C-alpha positions in Angstrom: 0.0 0.0 0.0 1.4 3.4 -1.0 1.5 5.9 1.8 2.8 9.4 1.3 4.6 10.2 4.6 5.1 13.9 3.8 5.0 16.3 0.8 8.3 16.7 -0.9 9.3 20.4 -1.2 10.7 19.7 -4.7 7.1 19.3 -5.8 5.4 22.1 -3.8 7.8 25.1 -3.3 8.8 27.8 -5.8 11.7 27.2 -8.1 13.6 30.3 -7.0 13.4 29.3 -3.3 14.5 25.8 -4.1 17.5 27.0 -6.0 18.7 28.9 -3.0 17.9 26.2 -0.6 19.7 23.5 -2.6 22.5 25.4 -4.3 24.2 26.8 -1.2 24.5 23.5 0.7 25.6 21.8 -2.5 28.4 24.3 -3.2 29.6 23.9 0.4 29.5 20.1 0.1 31.7 20.2 -3.0 34.2 22.4 -1.2 34.2 20.1 1.9 34.7 17.1 -0.3 37.8 18.7 -1.8 39.1 19.5 1.7 39.6 15.9 2.7 42.7 15.4 0.4 43.9 19.0 0.8 44.1 18.8 4.6 46.0 15.5 4.3 48.4 17.1 1.9 49.2 20.0 4.2 49.8 18.0 7.4 51.6 15.2 5.6 53.8 17.7 3.9 54.8 19.2 7.2 55.0 16.0 9.2 56.4 13.5 6.6 57.7 15.4 3.6 57.4 15.3 -0.1 57.5 11.5 -0.3 54.4 11.4 1.9 52.6 13.9 -0.4 53.6 11.8 -3.4 52.2 8.7 -1.7 48.8 10.2 -1.2 48.7 11.2 -4.9 49.5 7.6 -5.9 46.5 6.4 -3.9 44.1 9.1 -5.1 43.0 7.4 -8.3 41.9 4.4 -6.3 39.6 6.5 -4.1 38.4 8.5 -7.2 37.3 5.3 -8.9 35.3 4.2 -5.9 33.8 7.7 -5.4 32.8 7.9 -9.0 30.9 4.6 -8.8 29.3 5.6 -5.5 28.2 9.0 -6.9 26.7 7.2 -9.9 24.7 4.9 -7.7 23.6 7.7 -5.4 22.5 10.1 -8.1 20.7 7.4 -10.0 18.8 6.4 -6.8 18.0 10.0 -6.1 16.6 10.5 -9.6 14.6 7.2 -9.3 13.3 8.3 -5.9 12.2 11.8 -7.1 10.4 10.3 -10.2 8.4 7.9 -8.1 7.6 10.5 -5.5 6.3 12.7 -8.3 4.1 9.7 -9.4 2.9 9.3 -5.8 4.6 5.9 -5.5 6.6 6.2 -2.3 6.9 2.4 -1.9 8.8 2.2 -5.2 10.9 5.2 -4.2 11.8 3.5 -0.9 12.7 0.3 -2.8 15.1 2.2 -4.9 16.8 3.6 -1.8 16.9 0.2 -0.2 18.7 -1.2 -3.3 21.1 1.7 -3.1 22.1 0.8 0.4 22.9 -2.8 -0.5 24.7 -2.0 -3.7 26.8 0.8 -2.1 28.0 -1.2 0.8 28.6 -4.2 -1.4 30.6 -2.2 -3.8 32.7 -0.7 -1.0 33.6 -4.2 0.3 34.3 -5.5 -3.2 36.8 -2.7 -3.9 38.3 -3.1 -0.4 39.1 -6.7 -1.1 40.3 -6.1 -4.7 42.5 -3.1 -3.8 44.0 -4.9 -0.8 45.0 -7.9 -2.9 46.4 -5.9 -5.8 47.6 -2.7 -4.1 51.3 -2.9 -4.9 50.9 -3.4 -8.7 48.2 -0.7 -8.7 50.6 1.7 -7.0 53.1 0.9 -9.7 50.5 1.5 -12.4 49.7 4.9 -10.9 53.4 6.0 -10.8 54.8 5.0 -7.5 58.6 5.1 -7.3 61.1 3.2 -5.2 61.2 6.1 -2.9 57.5 6.7 -2.2 56.2 3.2 -2.7 56.6 2.2 1.0 54.6 5.4 2.0 51.9 4.6 -0.6 51.5 1.1 0.6 51.3 2.2 4.3 48.7 4.9 3.4 46.8 2.8 0.9 46.4 -0.4 3.0 44.6 1.7 5.7 42.6 4.0 3.3 41.0 1.0 1.5 39.8 -0.3 4.8 37.4 2.7 4.9 36.1 2.1 1.4 32.6 0.9 2.5 32.3 4.0 4.6 33.6 6.2 1.8 31.1 4.8 -0.6 28.3 5.5 1.9 29.4 9.1 2.3 29.5 9.6 -1.5 26.2 7.9 -2.3 23.8 8.6 0.5 24.0 12.4 0.4 22.2 12.4 -3.0 19.1 10.6 -1.7 19.0 12.7 1.5 18.9 15.8 -0.7 16.1 14.2 -2.8 14.2 13.8 0.5 14.2 17.6 0.7 17.1 17.9 3.2 20.1 19.4 1.5 21.4 21.0 4.7 21.4 17.6 6.5 23.5 16.2 3.7 25.9 19.1 4.1 26.1 18.6 7.8 27.2 15.0 7.4 30.1 16.0 5.2 31.1 18.8 7.6 31.2 16.3 10.5 33.6 14.1 8.5 35.8 16.9 7.4 36.0 18.5 10.9 36.9 15.1 12.4 39.7 14.7 9.8 41.1 18.2 10.4 41.1 17.7 14.2 42.7 14.2 14.1 45.3 14.8 11.4 47.7 16.9 13.5 47.1 14.6 16.5 47.9 11.4 14.7 50.7 12.8 12.5 52.6 15.0 15.0 51.6 13.9 18.5 51.3 10.1 17.9 54.1 10.2 15.2 52.1 7.9 12.9 53.1 9.7 9.7 51.0 8.8 6.6 49.3 6.1 8.6 48.0 8.7 11.0 46.6 10.7 8.1 44.9 7.6 6.7 43.3 6.8 10.1 42.1 10.4 10.5 40.4 10.2 7.1 38.8 6.9 7.9 37.4 8.0 11.3 36.0 11.1 9.6 34.3 8.9 7.0 32.9 6.5 9.7 31.2 9.4 11.6 29.9 10.8 8.3 28.6 7.4 7.2 27.0 6.8 10.7 25.2 10.2 10.5 23.9 9.4 7.0 22.8 5.9 8.1 20.7 7.5 10.9 19.2 9.9 8.4 18.1 7.1 6.1 15.7 5.8 8.7 14.3 9.3 9.3 13.2 10.1 5.8 10.3 12.5 5.6 8.9 11.2 2.2 9.4 7.4 2.4 9.5 4.6 4.9 12.2 2.0 4.5 11.3 -1.7 5.1 13.6 -4.7 5.5 12.5 -6.3 2.2 13.6 -3.1 0.3 17.3 -3.9 1.0 17.2 -7.0 -1.3 18.6 -6.0 -4.7 15.8 -6.8 -7.2 14.5 -5.1 -10.3 12.8 -1.9 -9.3 
């Protein structure tokens, strides 16, 4: 039985108001996403040196591949959700979001396993040298452990915005970025963990971001998620 939980503002409010409401948080979110790597570069450069910076750049293509797939899944699910809400079919919209959850987490774990198994040859493919390869391996082996959380952070923000809550999506990213900025100097300079510390700071930020988004999923205003919706079937 279809039950509309709440009216989606995308279908009821004026376009001008929606542009302001969605554009500003989206711009801030893009800036925050860029800050993750920039912050690591600054602190690693000061605490480890240029070899550490080179190592993070070697690993960057791996995270970019995962994020691209996660964004594709999230944006597709958000479009599917919006179309079905417009047709007054919230159950179908919820089923699409449930499929997104399963696909996103599954994709994160698949990439975690693949990149752990083939990390060294991949580092060579992306330009690692004899000097920075040890740093790249230290950084990469930790970073890929957070791939399920990174995928969640990249994918879930889109459907949260489609639920009419762009500021909530922005807040999740701010939580992750703030955690990373706070922990980076502690792990790199105080704990003397080097590039490993930068990687752990990034992962912990992603975990908090993903946890926040997970809570938001079960507080949607326009749909209600059910257990059977998390089984990946044709929607």
